[in-house]
N, C-alpha and C positions, 0 to 999 in steps of 0.2 A: 230172705234166706239166700245164702251165697255159698255155693259149693257143698251143699248138704249140711250147712251149719246156720243157726240163727242165734243171735245174741240179744240179751235183754239187760238193761241197766236202769236202776232207779236209785239215785243217791249213791251210797257206798256199796250197795248190794248189786251183784251182777252174776249172770250165769250164761252158759252156752248150751244150746240143745243141738244134738246131732240127728240127722235123718237116718235113724237106724231103729227099726221096729223089731223088738223081741218080746212077744206077748207074754211068755212065761216070766221073764224078768220084770217087765213093766207092771204086771198084775200083782207082783209081790214086793213092790217098791213104793215107799212113801218118803217124801222129802219135806223137811220143815225149813222155812225161811223165817228168821227172827228179825222183826223190824221194831223200831221204837214206838210207832203209832200205827196200829192196824187201820184205823179209819182214815188217816191221812194217806196211807199207802193205797187204800181203795180209791180215794178221791183222784189220785194221779192215774192209776192203772185203769179204772173204769172209763176214763175218757179215750182210751186207745181202742181202735176197732179190732181187737184181737179175735173175737169170734167170727167176724166177717172176713178178716184177712186169712185166718187159719181155720178152715172148716173142720169141725171135729173137736176143736179146742172148746172147753167149757169152764166157766168161772161163776162162782156164787158170791154174793155180797157178804160182808161181815156177819157172822152169826155167833151168838153167845152159847157156849157149851159149858158143862160142869168144870172143865179144865181151863177155860179161858175163851176169849174172843178170837175167832179165826176166820180167814178167808180160805176157801178151798178152790183149787182149779185142777183140771185134768188136762195134761198136755196131749199132743197128737199121738204119742206112743202108748197112752193110757196110764201114765204115771200120775199118781195123786199127790199134789203139792199142798202143803198147809202153810199159811202165812199167819204168824201170830207174834205177840210180844213175849218177852221172857217170863 
């Protein structure tokens, strides 16, 4: 993290997180990242020490749901992210 911002990039997908906690906003927000291969994305991301580096960050491995295979993670502000294929 640098100056209240942390960036993440994997292939062509990237995003920036800001150190700004707004519980009401975060608890009502869900973001989906579309990737070509959920399992490959997991292979790369699961090697990173994200939960150790960012206490409070939570991530779950790929799971099959009725709507498709997804990875879910919750960032430090409490926002739920879904990673899945189209």
